[in-house]
VOPAGU-2260 file (C-alpha; in pm, 1 decimal, decimal comma):
REM VOPAGU-2260
SITE   aa  ch    i         X         Y         Z
SITE  MET   A    0    8846,3    6126,8   14131,7
SITE  THR   A    1    8976,3    6501,6   14198,4
SITE  PRO   A    2    9160,5    6622,4   13894,5
SITE  THR   A    3    9498,3    6748,2   13889,4
SITE  ARG   A    4    9589,0    7086,6   13769,5
SITE  LEU   A    5    9855,6    6944,4   13537,3
SITE  SER   A    6    9608,2    6693,2   13388,1
SITE  ARG   A    7    9360,2    6964,9   13329,4
SITE  ARG   A    8    9577,9    7197,6   13148,4
SITE  GLU   A    9    9765,4    6994,3   12935,8
SITE  CYS   A   10    9414,3    6860,3   12820,2
SITE  LEU   A   11    9325,7    7190,5   12762,8
SITE  LYS   A   12    9591,7    7261,3   12558,9
SITE  ARG   A   13    9606,4    6976,0   12342,5
SITE  LEU   A   14    9216,2    6919,7   12294,8
SITE  GLY   A   15    9155,6    7287,2   12266,5
SITE  ALA   A   16    9387,7    7350,8   11970,8
SITE  LEU   A   17    9351,8    7042,0   11795,8
SITE  SER   A   18    8955,5    7054,5   11805,5
SITE  ALA   A   19    8992,4    7424,3   11696,4
SITE  LEU   A   20    9244,1    7372,4   11409,8
SITE  GLY   A   21    9071,4    7087,4   11242,5
SITE  SER   A   22    9284,5    6999,9   10953,4
SITE  ALA   A   23    9574,2    7181,9   11100,6
SITE  ALA   A   24    9594,8    6948,2   11356,3
SITE  PRO   A   25    9969,2    6905,1   11267,1
SITE  PHE   A   26   10058,8    7261,5   11392,4
SITE  ALA   A   27    9879,0    7237,3   11713,2
SITE  LEU   A   28   10086,2    6943,1   11798,4
SITE  ASN   A   29   10389,5    7176,6   11717,1
SITE  LEU   A   30   10282,5    7388,7   11945,4
SITE  ALA   A   31   10406,9    7167,4   12199,4
SITE  GLY   A   32   10755,3    7281,1   12105,5
SITE  LEU   A   33   10707,7    7637,3   12220,1
SITE  GLY   A   34   10875,3    7565,4   12547,6
SITE  ALA   A   35   11156,6    7465,8   12463,4
SITE  ALA   A   36   11159,0    7711,3   12138,5
SITE  SER   A   37   11118,0    8012,0   12386,3
SITE  ALA   A   38   11499,3    7934,8   12538,5
SITE  GLN   A   39   11631,5    8213,5   12288,6
SITE  SER   A   40   11899,7    8471,7   12416,1
SITE  ALA   A   41   11783,5    8747,8   12579,2
SITE  PRO   A   42   11783,1    9090,3   12341,6
SITE  ALA   A   43   11974,8    9383,9   12453,8
SITE  ASP   A   44   11707,9    9605,0   12339,9
SITE  TYR   A   45   11328,2    9703,6   12388,6
SITE  ARG   A   46   11054,4    9590,3   12117,8
SITE  ALA   A   47   10690,7    9625,2   12162,7
SITE  ILE   A   48   10418,1    9544,2   11887,5
SITE  VAL   A   49   10059,9    9688,8   11944,2
SITE  CYS   A   50    9748,4    9563,4   11763,2
SITE  LEU   A   51    9478,3    9807,9   11697,5
SITE  PHE   A   52    9148,0    9619,6   11622,9
SITE  MET   A   53    8861,7    9744,5   11447,3
SITE  PHE   A   54    8574,4    9522,4   11567,5
SITE  GLY   A   55    8281,0    9520,6   11299,5
SITE  GLY   A   56    8447,1    9507,6   10932,9
SITE  ASN   A   57    8596,0    9803,0   10860,1
SITE  ASP   A   58    8520,7    9955,9   10517,9
SITE  HIS   A   59    8847,0    9964,1   10386,6
SITE  HIS   A   60    8736,8   10098,0   10049,4
SITE  ASN   A   61    8665,2   10421,4   10183,8
SITE  MET   A   62    8969,7   10443,9   10368,0
SITE  ILE   A   63    9229,5   10437,4   10101,4
SITE  MET   A   64    9059,9   10467,2    9751,0
SITE  PRO   A   65    9226,0   10534,1    9376,2
SITE  TYR   A   66    9305,2   10906,1    9269,3
SITE  ASP   A   67    9351,4   10829,9    8889,6
SITE  GLN   A   68    9043,4   10951,3    8698,9
SITE  THR   A   69    8977,4   10599,2    8531,3
SITE  ALA   A   70    9024,5   10415,9    8861,3
SITE  TYR   A   71    8840,5   10687,5    9043,7
SITE  ASP   A   72    8536,2   10653,8    8820,1
SITE  THR   A   73    8503,5   10301,8    8842,3
SITE  TYR   A   74    8559,4   10275,4    9219,8
SITE  ALA   A   75    8284,6   10535,2    9256,3
SITE  ALA   A   76    8042,4   10332,4    9026,0
SITE  ALA   A   77    8063,0   10049,5    9174,4
SITE  ARG   A   78    7942,9   10231,2    9521,0
SITE  GLY   A   79    7658,6   10370,3    9390,1
SITE  GLY   A   80    7805,2   10704,8    9283,7
SITE  ALA   A   81    7994,3   10970,8    9477,4
SITE  ARG   A   82    7826,5   11143,3    9756,2
SITE  SER   A   83    7736,2   11421,4    9582,2
SITE  VAL   A   84    7477,2   11200,7    9380,9
SITE  GLY   A   85    7358,6   10993,5    9664,0
SITE  GLY   A   86    7617,9   10702,6    9649,4
SITE  ILE   A   87    7873,0   10586,6    9922,5
SITE  ALA   A   88    8177,0   10687,9    9756,3
SITE  TYR   A   89    8398,7   11008,5    9814,1
SITE  ASP   A   90    8337,7   11275,1    9559,8
SITE  ARG   A   91    8711,0   11281,2    9395,9
SITE  ALA   A   92    8749,7   11658,9    9481,9
SITE  GLN   A   93    8730,3   11583,0    9863,0
SITE  LEU   A   94    9039,2   11380,2    9794,2
SITE  THR   A   95    9285,5   11591,3    9667,6
SITE  ALA   A   96    9470,8   11681,7    9992,2
SITE  THR   A   97    9527,5   11324,0   10093,8
SITE  LYS   A   98    9633,0   11207,1    9742,3
SITE  PHE   A   99    9957,4   11013,6    9756,6
SITE  SER   A  100   10200,0   10808,0    9507,4
SITE  PRO   A  101   10352,5   10500,7    9647,9
SITE  LEU   A  102   10702,3   10424,9    9527,5
SITE  THR   A  103   10615,9   10057,5    9442,1
SITE  PRO   A  104   10435,6   10078,6    9088,5
SITE  GLN   A  105   10066,5    9985,2    9115,0
SITE  ALA   A  106    9901,8    9797,5    8832,3
SITE  ILE   A  107    9569,2   10000,9    8873,0
SITE  GLY   A  108    9710,2   10354,2    8875,0
SITE  SER   A  109    9962,9   10575,2    8995,3
SITE  GLU   A  110    9779,6   10787,1    9268,6
SITE  PHE   A  111    9574,4   10714,2    9516,2
SITE  ALA   A  112    9430,4   10892,3    9847,8
SITE  PHE   A  113    9355,1   10852,3   10226,7
SITE  CYS   A  114    9001,3   10924,2   10325,0
SITE  PRO   A  115    8970,6   11335,4   10413,5
SITE  SER   A  116    8933,5   11193,8   10778,0
SITE  MET   A  117    9273,9   11052,8   10790,8
SITE  ALA   A  118    9465,0   11378,2   10736,1
SITE  ALA   A  119    9695,4   11305,6   10988,4
SITE  LEU   A  120    9784,7   10938,6   10857,2
SITE  HIS   A  121    9843,5   11097,3   10521,8
SITE  SER   A  122   10099,9   11333,0   10712,2
SITE  LEU   A  123   10258,3   11018,8   10866,4
SITE  TYR   A  124   10265,8   10820,5   10555,4
SITE  GLY   A  125   10461,5   11126,3   10362,3
SITE  ALA   A  126   10691,0   11159,0   10695,7
SITE  GLY   A  127   10789,4   10764,0   10582,0
SITE  LYS   A  128   10636,6   10651,4   10926,2
SITE  LEU   A  129   10308,7   10453,9   10768,2
SITE  ALA   A  130   10293,6   10185,8   10553,7
SITE  VAL   A  131    9995,0   10070,3   10369,7
SITE  LEU   A  132    9892,0    9696,5   10351,7
SITE  PRO   A  133    9642,9    9658,1   10045,0
SITE  ASN   A  134    9377,5    9374,7   10042,6
SITE  ILE   A  135    9534,5    9161,9   10329,2
SITE  GLY   A  136    9356,3    8879,9   10478,5
SITE  PRO   A  137    9320,8    8538,3   10618,1
SITE  LEU   A  138    9438,2    8291,6   10351,9
SITE  ILE   A  139    9526,0    7939,1   10361,6
SITE  THR   A  140    9670,0    7914,2   10010,6
SITE  PRO   A  141    9681,1    8169,6    9735,5
SITE  THR   A  142    9342,6    8212,0    9597,1
SITE  THR   A  143    9184,4    8344,9    9325,0
SITE  ARG   A  144    8774,2    8349,0    9217,9
SITE  THR   A  145    8862,8    8048,1    8993,3
SITE  THR   A  146    8992,8    7815,5    9255,0
SITE  PHE   A  147    8727,0    7956,6    9495,2
SITE  ASN   A  148    8441,8    7888,0    9290,1
SITE  ALA   A  149    8599,2    7544,2    9214,1
SITE  GLY   A  150    8665,9    7491,8    9605,0
SITE  SER   A  151    8974,9    7347,0    9477,5
SITE  VAL   A  152    9200,4    7520,5    9741,0
SITE  PRO   A  153    9100,0    7499,7   10143,4
SITE  LEU   A  154    8949,9    7837,7   10257,9
SITE  PRO   A  155    8974,4    8021,3   10593,9
SITE  PRO   A  156    8680,5    7888,2   10851,9
SITE  LYS   A  157    8343,4    8062,6   10855,7
SITE  LEU   A  158    8434,4    8361,0   10605,2
SITE  PHE   A  159    8205,2    8668,5   10680,0
SITE  SER   A  160    8158,2    8585,1   11038,7
SITE  HIS   A  161    8226,7    8867,0   11280,4
SITE  ASN   A  162    8307,7    8627,5   11542,5
SITE  ASP   A  163    8493,8    8362,9   11350,2
SITE  GLN   A  164    8667,4    8627,1   11152,8
SITE  GLN   A  165    8783,3    8835,1   11441,1
SITE  SER   A  166    8950,2    8493,5   11556,5
SITE  VAL   A  167    9087,8    8380,2   11232,8
SITE  TRP   A  168    9264,2    8720,3   11199,3
SITE  GLN   A  169    9421,0    8704,7   11553,8
SITE  ALA   A  170    9444,9    8341,7   11589,3
SITE  PHE   A  171    9441,8    8176,9   11245,9
SITE  ALA   A  172    9147,6    7951,0   11359,0
SITE  SER   A  173    8750,8    8034,0   11427,1
SITE  GLU   A  174    8582,5    8124,1   11734,4
SITE  GLY   A  175    8686,7    7885,0   12045,8
SITE  VAL   A  176    9048,3    7859,8   11975,3
SITE  LYS   A  177    9322,7    7901,4   12237,9
SITE  LEU   A  178    9609,6    8070,3   12099,6
SITE  GLY   A  179    9661,7    8359,6   11939,7
SITE  TRP   A  180    9972,6    8452,0   11725,1
SITE  GLY   A  181   10054,3    8760,1   11962,9
SITE  GLY   A  182   10083,5    8521,6   12219,9
SITE  ARG   A  183   10261,3    8286,6   12034,2
SITE  MET   A  184   10558,1    8562,2   12002,2
SITE  GLY   A  185   10514,4    8632,5   12404,4
SITE  ASP   A  186   10546,1    8268,1   12436,2
SITE  LEU   A  187   10911,4    8247,0   12248,2
SITE  LEU   A  188   11056,8    8571,2   12419,8
SITE  ALA   A  189   10889,7    8611,1   12734,2
SITE  SER   A  190   11206,4    8462,6   12888,4
SITE  SER   A  191   11347,5    8817,2   12784,3
SITE  ASN   A  192   11131,0    8948,0   13032,0
SITE  SER   A  193   11208,0    8966,9   13395,3
SITE  GLN   A  194   10812,3    8949,3   13482,2
SITE  SER   A  195   10672,9    8722,4   13232,9
SITE  ILE   A  196   10297,5    8870,6   13346,2
SITE  PHE   A  197   10383,1    9195,5   13148,3
SITE  THR   A  198   10437,3    9019,8   12836,3
SITE  ALA   A  199   10095,0    9053,6   12674,1
SITE  ILE   A  200    9875,3    9348,7   12776,4
SITE  SER   A  201    9562,4    9424,8   12672,8
SITE  ALA   A  202    9385,6    9780,9   12729,9
SITE  SER   A  203    9083,2    9644,7   12572,0
SITE  GLY   A  204    8977,8    9316,7   12766,8
SITE  ASN   A  205    9018,0    9003,7   12671,1
SITE  ALA   A  206    9184,0    8932,0   12352,6
SITE  VAL   A  207    9292,3    8564,2   12220,0
SITE  PHE   A  208    9543,4    8732,4   12001,3
SITE  LEU   A  209    9739,2    8755,5   12317,1
SITE  ALA   A  210    9644,2    8442,8   12429,5
SITE  GLY   A  211    9944,8    8207,3   12472,8
SITE  GLN   A  212   10049,5    7872,9   12609,1
SITE  SER   A  213   10268,9    7952,2   12859,2
SITE  ILE   A  214   10222,7    8346,7   12913,2
SITE  PHE   A  215    9890,1    8480,4   13036,3
SITE  GLN   A  216    9749,1    8828,6   12891,0
SITE  TYR   A  217    9699,9    9069,7   13178,4
SITE  GLN   A  218    9448,4    9313,3   13141,4
SITE  VAL   A  219    9468,1    9680,1   13209,8
SITE  GLY   A  220    9202,7    9963,0   13243,9
SITE  THR   A  221    9275,1   10307,8   13076,9
SITE  SER   A  222    9377,6   10405,0   13453,7
SITE  GLY   A  223    9608,7   10121,9   13468,9
SITE  ALA   A  224    9590,3    9800,1   13700,8
SITE  THR   A  225    9257,7    9676,7   13824,1
SITE  ALA   A  226    9204,7    9638,8   14151,0
SITE  ILE   A  227    9067,6    9360,0   14338,7
SITE  ASN   A  228    8850,7    9592,5   14636,5
SITE  GLY   A  229    8860,9    9338,9   14860,4
SITE  ILE   A  230    9185,0    9264,5   14892,2
SITE  THR   A  231    9366,5    9571,9   14783,4
SITE  GLY   A  232    9096,7    9827,7   14869,6
SITE  SER   A  233    9098,7   10041,3   15176,3
SITE  SER   A  234    8819,5    9880,7   15359,0
SITE  MET   A  235    8621,2    9534,8   15302,4
SITE  PHE   A  236    8247,8    9553,8   15381,0
SITE  GLY   A  237    8277,9    9880,1   15569,4
SITE  LEU   A  238    8500,1    9711,7   15824,8
SITE  SER   A  239    8761,0    9889,7   15995,3
SITE  GLY   A  240    9080,0    9838,1   16249,1
SITE  THR   A  241    9164,0    9491,4   16322,9
SITE  ALA   A  242    8852,9    9357,4   16192,9
SITE  ASN   A  243    8911,6    9483,8   15831,6
SITE  THR   A  244    9273,8    9376,8   15824,1
SITE  ALA   A  245    9123,9    9010,3   15950,9
SITE  ALA   A  246    8881,1    9011,3   15690,9
SITE  LYS   A  247    9117,3    9113,3   15419,8
SITE  GLN   A  248    9358,3    8872,3   15496,3
SITE  ALA   A  249    9100,9    8578,5   15537,2
SITE  LEU   A  250    8988,0    8676,1   15169,9
SITE  THR   A  251    9337,1    8697,5   15054,0
SITE  GLU   A  252    9420,8    8337,3   15183,8
SITE  LEU   A  253    9057,3    8186,4   15054,0
SITE  SER   A  254    9163,7    8349,3   14695,5
SITE  THR   A  255    9551,5    8249,2   14645,2
SITE  ASP   A  256    9529,6    7932,4   14811,2
SITE  SER   A  257    9640,6    7667,7   14519,0
SITE  ILE   A  258    9873,8    7470,1   14783,3
SITE  ASN   A  259    9610,9    7255,1   14921,5
SITE  ALA   A  260    9645,7    6879,6   14761,9
SITE  SER   A  261    9277,4    6888,0   14738,7
SITE  THR   A  262    9208,3    7202,8   14582,8
SITE  LEU   A  263    9033,6    7146,0   14245,8
SITE  ALA   A  264    9193,4    7251,5   13937,5
SITE  VAL   A  265    8952,6    7521,8   13855,8
SITE  GLU   A  266    8987,8    7645,3   14208,5
SITE  ALA   A  267    9358,7    7639,2   14178,0
SITE  ASP   A  268    9371,0    7800,7   13847,3
SITE  HIS   A  269    9125,7    8064,9   13984,3
SITE  ALA   A  270    9368,9    8148,0   14307,0
SITE  ASP   A  271    9673,0    8160,0   14023,4
SITE  VAL   A  272    9515,9    8424,2   13841,8
SITE  VAL   A  273    9426,7    8635,0   14176,9
SITE  GLU   A  274    9733,3    8580,8   14326,8
SITE  ARG   A  275    9908,0    8701,1   13979,8
SITE  SER   A  276    9655,3    9021,3   13980,6
SITE  VAL   A  277    9750,7    9127,3   14338,0
SITE  GLY   A  278   10112,8    9122,8   14288,0
SITE  ALA   A  279   10116,1    9291,3   13937,0
SITE  GLN   A  280    9908,7    9528,9   14064,1
SITE  SER   A  281   10178,5    9717,3   14264,9
SITE  THR   A  282   10394,3    9696,2   14009,4
SITE  VAL   A  283   10191,8    9850,6   13782,4
SITE  THR   A  284   10088,0   10084,1   13995,7
SITE  ALA   A  285   10425,4   10209,2   14057,4
SITE  ALA   A  286   10546,0   10171,8   13702,8
SITE  LEU   A  287   10244,5   10411,6   13583,0
SITE  ALA   A  288   10336,6   10668,4   13867,1
SITE  SER   A  289   10660,2   10700,9   13685,3
SITE  VAL   A  290   10513,4   10809,1   13374,6
SITE  PRO   A  291   10205,1   11004,3   13493,5
SITE  THR   A  292    9924,2   11133,4   13219,3
SITE  SER   A  293   10092,7   11493,3   13316,2
SITE  THR   A  294   10395,0   11401,2   13116,5
SITE  SER   A  295   10543,9   11576,5   12799,6
SITE  GLY   A  296   10377,4   11395,9   12537,5
SITE  ILE   A  297   10185,4   11154,3   12725,9
SITE  THR   A  298    9891,2   11397,0   12781,6
SITE  LEU   A  299    9559,9   11340,7   12545,1
SITE  PRO   A  300    9487,3   11635,4   12329,6
SITE  THR   A  301    9150,1   11805,3   12419,7
SITE  ASN   A  302    8954,5   11631,2   12126,5
SITE  LEU   A  303    9068,2   11287,1   12223,5
SITE  ALA   A  304    9055,1   11327,3   12604,2
SITE  ASN   A  305    8754,2   11152,5   12659,1
SITE  ASN   A  306    8825,9   10914,0   12374,4
SITE  ARG   A  307    8817,5   10502,9   12444,9
SITE  LEU   A  308    9078,0   10422,9   12213,4
SITE  ALA   A  309    9306,1   10724,4   12281,9
SITE  GLN   A  310    9307,4   10644,2   12645,7
SITE  GLN   A  311    9416,0   10267,6   12577,8
SITE  LEU   A  312    9704,6   10414,0   12373,9
SITE  GLN   A  313    9785,2   10629,9   12655,3
SITE  VAL   A  314    9807,2   10377,4   12883,3
SITE  VAL   A  315   10019,8   10158,9   12664,2
SITE  ALA   A  316   10237,3   10434,9   12611,0
SITE  ARG   A  317   10282,9   10514,4   12993,5
SITE  LEU   A  318   10346,1   10137,5   13021,3
SITE  ILE   A  319   10614,6   10132,2   12740,3
SITE  GLY   A  320   10771,7   10442,2   12927,4
SITE  ALA   A  321   10775,9   10229,8   13250,8
SITE  ARG   A  322   10968,4    9964,8   13093,2
SITE  ALA   A  323   11225,1    9977,1   13335,1
SITE  THR   A  324   11023,7    9910,2   13602,9
SITE  THR   A  325   10835,2    9646,8   13485,6
SITE  GLY   A  326   11175,7    9432,3   13364,8
SITE  ALA   A  327   11012,1    9414,8   12980,6
SITE  LYS   A  328   11211,5    9378,0   12681,4
SITE  ARG   A  329   10956,4    9205,5   12456,8
SITE  GLN   A  330   10589,3    9317,0   12496,2
SITE  VAL   A  331   10254,3    9250,3   12254,3
SITE  PHE   A  332    9963,8    9485,0   12347,3
SITE  PHE   A  333    9619,5    9482,3   12239,8
SITE  VAL   A  334    9400,0    9788,8   12176,5
SITE  SER   A  335    9015,5    9849,8   12017,6
SITE  ILE   A  336    8797,6   10027,8   11846,1
SITE  GLY   A  337    8419,5    9895,6   11772,7
SITE  GLY   A  338    8109,7   10009,6   11582,7
SITE  PHE   A  339    8251,6    9921,9   11217,0
SITE  ASP   A  340    7953,7    9662,5   11088,5
SITE  THR   A  341    7827,9    9940,3   10882,8
SITE  HIS   A  342    7521,3    9802,1   10694,3
SITE  ASP   A  343    7401,2   10154,1   10726,3
SITE  ASN   A  344    7457,7   10484,7   10821,2
SITE  GLU   A  345    7814,9   10442,9   10658,5
SITE  ILE   A  346    7895,4   10814,7   10617,4
SITE  THR   A  347    7796,3   10926,7   10906,4
SITE  THR   A  348    7956,7   10671,7   11102,7
SITE  LEU   A  349    8288,8   10681,1   10928,9
SITE  GLU   A  350    8304,7   11064,2   10846,0
SITE  ASP   A  351    8429,9   11338,7   11070,5
SITE  ASN   A  352    8153,4   11571,4   11085,4
SITE  ALA   A  353    8115,7   11961,2   10996,7
SITE  ASN   A  354    8078,3   12018,8   11359,3
SITE  GLY   A  355    8436,3   11852,4   11452,7
SITE  ALA   A  356    8258,8   11534,2   11588,0
SITE  LEU   A  357    8513,9   11265,6   11473,8
SITE  GLY   A  358    8369,1   10962,4   11299,6
SITE  LEU   A  359    8530,7   10640,9   11370,0
SITE  HIS   A  360    8820,9   10726,5   11077,5
SITE  GLY   A  361    8883,0   11040,7   11240,8
SITE  GLN   A  362    8902,1   10865,1   11549,6
SITE  VAL   A  363    9165,0   10589,4   11458,6
SITE  SER   A  364    9352,3   10836,4   11212,1
SITE  ARG   A  365    9397,8   11049,3   11519,5
SITE  CYS   A  366    9463,2   10833,3   11796,5
SITE  MET   A  367    9755,5   10638,0   11567,1
SITE  ASP   A  368    9884,8   10975,3   11525,6
SITE  TYR   A  369    9879,9   11053,5   11902,5
SITE  PHE   A  370   10019,1   10722,7   11977,5
SITE  TYR   A  371   10295,9   10769,4   11728,6
SITE  ASN   A  372   10379,5   11122,6   11868,2
SITE  ALA   A  373   10353,9   10995,1   12223,5
SITE  THR   A  374   10657,9   10721,3   12153,7
SITE  VAL   A  375   10840,8   10995,9   12005,0
SITE  ALA   A  376   10826,3   11189,5   12350,7
SITE  LEU   A  377   10948,3   10879,4   12515,5
SITE  GLY   A  378   11257,5   10840,8   12279,2
SITE  ILE   A  379   11118,7   10515,7   12179,4
SITE  GLN   A  380   10932,0   10527,2   11866,6
SITE  ASN   A  381   11199,0   10311,8   11695,6
SITE  ASN   A  382   11127,7   10036,2   11915,3
SITE  VAL   A  383   10748,9   10031,7   11859,3
SITE  THR   A  384   10537,5    9891,6   11611,8
SITE  LEU   A  385   10153,6    9944,0   11560,1
SITE  PHE   A  386    9931,9    9783,1   11294,1
SITE  THR   A  387    9562,0    9800,6   11244,6
SITE  ALA   A  388    9331,1    9491,7   11202,3
SITE  SER   A  389    8960,7    9417,6   11160,1
SITE  ASP   A  390    8717,3    9100,3   11154,6
SITE  PHE   A  391    8736,8    9197,5   10767,8
SITE  GLY   A  392    8679,7    9439,6   10481,2
SITE  ARG   A  393    8378,1    9531,3   10334,3
SITE  THR   A  394    8187,8    9458,8    9993,8
SITE  LEU   A  395    8293,9    9715,0    9700,6
SITE  THR   A  396    7874,2    9733,4    9643,0
SITE  SER   A  397    7661,1    9959,0    9814,3
SITE  ASN   A  398    7335,1    9825,8    9982,6
SITE  GLY   A  399    7207,1   10201,6    9960,1
SITE  ASP   A  400    7314,1   10340,4   10286,4
SITE  GLY   A  401    7640,0   10104,7   10358,3
SITE  SER   A  402    7817,9    9806,1   10243,8
SITE  ASP   A  403    7819,1    9418,0   10383,1
SITE  HIS   A  404    8083,9    9189,2   10513,7
SITE  GLY   A  405    8394,0    9126,8   10314,5
SITE  TRP   A  406    8680,9    8981,3   10305,2
SITE  GLY   A  407    8987,6    9113,0   10207,3
SITE  ALA   A  408    9112,9    9473,2   10336,0
SITE  HIS   A  409    9369,9    9744,4   10339,3
SITE  HIS   A  410    9526,2    9787,1   10663,1
SITE  PHE   A  411    9811,6   10019,9   10836,8
SITE  VAL   A  412   10169,4    9964,7   11016,4
SITE  LEU   A  413   10296,3   10283,4   11207,9
SITE  GLY   A  414   10635,5   10297,1   11365,8
SITE  GLY   A  415   10995,4   10457,6   11355,5
SITE  ALA   A  416   11156,9   10133,6   11201,1
SITE  VAL   A  417   10879,5   10115,5   10947,5
SITE  LYS   A  418   10972,7   10189,3   10609,8
SITE  GLY   A  419   10684,2   10395,6   10561,0
SITE  GLY   A  420   10538,9   10610,5   10231,8
SITE  ASP   A  421   10480,8   10299,7   10025,3
SITE  MET   A  422   10271,3   10007,2    9971,0
SITE  TYR   A  423   10358,3    9664,9   10026,3
SITE  GLY   A  424   10111,2    9447,1    9809,0
SITE  THR   A  425    9892,3    9428,3    9522,0
SITE  MET   A  426    9635,0    9749,7    9519,3
SITE  PRO   A  427    9358,9    9520,8    9375,7
SITE  ASP   A  428    9084,6    9660,0    9093,0
SITE  VAL   A  429    8837,1    9835,9    9259,0
SITE  ARG   A  430    8553,1    9697,8    9018,9
SITE  LEU   A  431    8304,5    9443,0    9003,4
SITE  HIS   A  432    8348,9    9124,6    8830,0
SITE  THR   A  433    8177,3    9071,9    8510,3
SITE  THR   A  434    8213,7    8781,7    8216,7
SITE  ALA   A  435    8324,0    9074,2    7967,9
SITE  ASN   A  436    8523,1    9227,5    8250,8
SITE  PRO   A  437    8655,1    8969,5    8467,6
SITE  ASN   A  438    8814,2    9029,6    8829,8
SITE  LEU   A  439    8960,4    8709,0    8944,3
SITE  GLN   A  440    9007,6    8888,9    9334,1
SITE  ASP   A  441    8616,3    8952,3    9328,5
SITE  SER   A  442    8467,3    8638,4    9543,2
SITE  GLY   A  443    8090,3    8814,5    9448,7
SITE  SER   A  444    7975,9    9183,6    9512,0
SITE  GLY   A  445    8338,0    9301,7    9543,8
SITE  ARG   A  446    8421,7    9116,3    9822,2
SITE  LEU   A  447    8778,6    9107,8    9766,4
SITE  ILE   A  448    8996,9    8773,8    9781,6
SITE  PRO   A  449    9320,5    8875,0    9981,1
SITE  THR   A  450    9635,7    8869,0    9819,3
SITE  THR   A  451    9855,8    8904,2   10093,3
SITE  SER   A  452    9790,8    8666,1   10408,0
SITE  VAL   A  453    9762,0    8767,8   10734,3
SITE  ASP   A  454   10042,8    8509,6   10776,5
SITE  SER   A  455   10329,1    8716,5   10593,9
SITE  LEU   A  456   10195,0    9014,6   10863,7
SITE  ALA   A  457   10244,1    8796,8   11180,1
SITE  VAL   A  458   10591,6    8690,8   11031,7
SITE  THR   A  459   10718,3    8997,9   10923,9
SITE  LEU   A  460   10627,0    9140,9   11223,9
SITE  ALA   A  461   10757,8    8820,0   11444,0
SITE  ARG   A  462   11121,0    8859,7   11250,1
SITE  TRP   A  463   11127,9    9259,0   11373,0
SITE  PHE   A  464   11070,8    9133,3   11706,8
SITE  GLY   A  465   11309,4    8869,9   11750,6
SITE  VAL   A  466   11193,9    8568,2   11666,2
SITE  SER   A  467   11381,0    8300,5   11523,4
SITE  GLY   A  468   11314,9    8189,3   11138,7
SITE  SER   A  469   11296,5    7822,5   11282,9
SITE  ASP   A  470   10981,4    7949,9   11466,5
SITE  PHE   A  471   10790,3    8102,2   11196,3
SITE  GLY   A  472   10588,1    7823,2   11157,3
SITE  LEU   A  473   10457,3    7820,1   11547,2
SITE  ILE   A  474   10354,6    8208,2   11484,0
SITE  ALA   A  475   10158,3    8115,6   11159,9
SITE  PRO   A  476   10065,4    7815,8   11020,9
SITE  ASN   A  477   10029,6    7873,9   10652,7
SITE  ILE   A  478   10371,5    8071,5   10625,0
SITE  ALA   A  479   10518,0    7809,5   10369,2
SITE  ASN   A  480   10238,4    7904,5   10134,1
SITE  PHE   A  481   10355,8    8271,6   10124,4
SITE  THR   A  482   10638,6    8516,6   10159,6
SITE  ASN   A  483   10774,5    8526,7   10509,7
SITE  ASP   A  484   10858,9    8890,9   10476,0
SITE  LEU   A  485   10665,1    9185,7   10309,6
SITE  GLY   A  486   10945,0    9391,3   10370,8
SITE  PHE   A  487   10833,2    9706,1   10533,4
SITE  MET   A  488   11022,4    9690,8   10857,2
SITE  SER   A  489   11415,4    9805,8   10886,1
């Protein structure tokens, strides 16, 4: 029996969601309401959310750290000492230029510091454009060391696994889940856009974060639309003239034919993808032509000209600048940078060196600074919000030359609508648990149990994006257990 397109898609939606979510099956069933819920009134303004994912598990302990002497000493001791004595902690003297005091008092101290390689983010924080989210990560319900060890609360699936935790951060379920929370927001507000294909856009390949139930993520390269050369290229198989024209027409018809009733479902779906890509390519090409890389504020600085993350953010900025051409009012983007699995060589991997080569933290900082300034140049900074994410944080303990897989981590939110210059959440004690000096957020080796849930981050952004409060549960399955507004958006 030839499968129909409808039956295959419906099976994938239901079985895929149910199998991936396990005990969260009611949430999967609720997703069936996304189509009806998406009929929200079209907004008059434009808004975009950008996810910057740091693949590998970023060591947040060496990104934001305590500066008060007592808390610093505890941090340094847990990391095997300061660098000057062979450990992986920054020397306190290195942190003087990037220290700051959050507006919201923190129990462990009054002063903290960005790592020296993140001076640009320190400046954005001081300008009120960057907020710090301390110790955030996936949770199902509030959890402490006591409940973790007792097994008395449900936990996110497959903790400390790279692929699974990347998926949990982006989609609240382990690897294989079909829908991400960025895509769910896109589902709800895609009707705001004249062309739904430009609702969710990745400049970094396939990302489950952008996977929706009704929208399809559109992937671009750093230079723009990815062409299907056989159809849109100048010549096919070296042919010319009428032979080339005829061959291109035949390939187009074969690749985009989804009308024939006998077409297999997988063939029809492939035809849909090709047809969308061909149609979108011309729109994207025209849109980007209106915001060339030579545009003031869009041109990459010399030290980022060949940087992959900067190039991704540049094409995102250009697409945002060309929103009138694509007809977009609500967009979700995904960019990424890898290399953060620092079991060894952590210092040289993360830190800028004396010769001016940027480490990973320096790249993230300068690229975020570039992107914010690009939105200012476009006059759209109050309508674009970027947040960072990663597989997980890392252990507070050092393994000698690096650190191992953790859980909770510190992250950033950047944009003109962000109430920056503050921490939103609880900065954890940077000390290891002992019987004599317990730390109830240490699940072992300084793997911090998060005190802020990704659900709360997702819903805080969704509220600003324009998602109705009644639909928050469709964005974040565990939000009933946590605050639905972290307070960092204007």
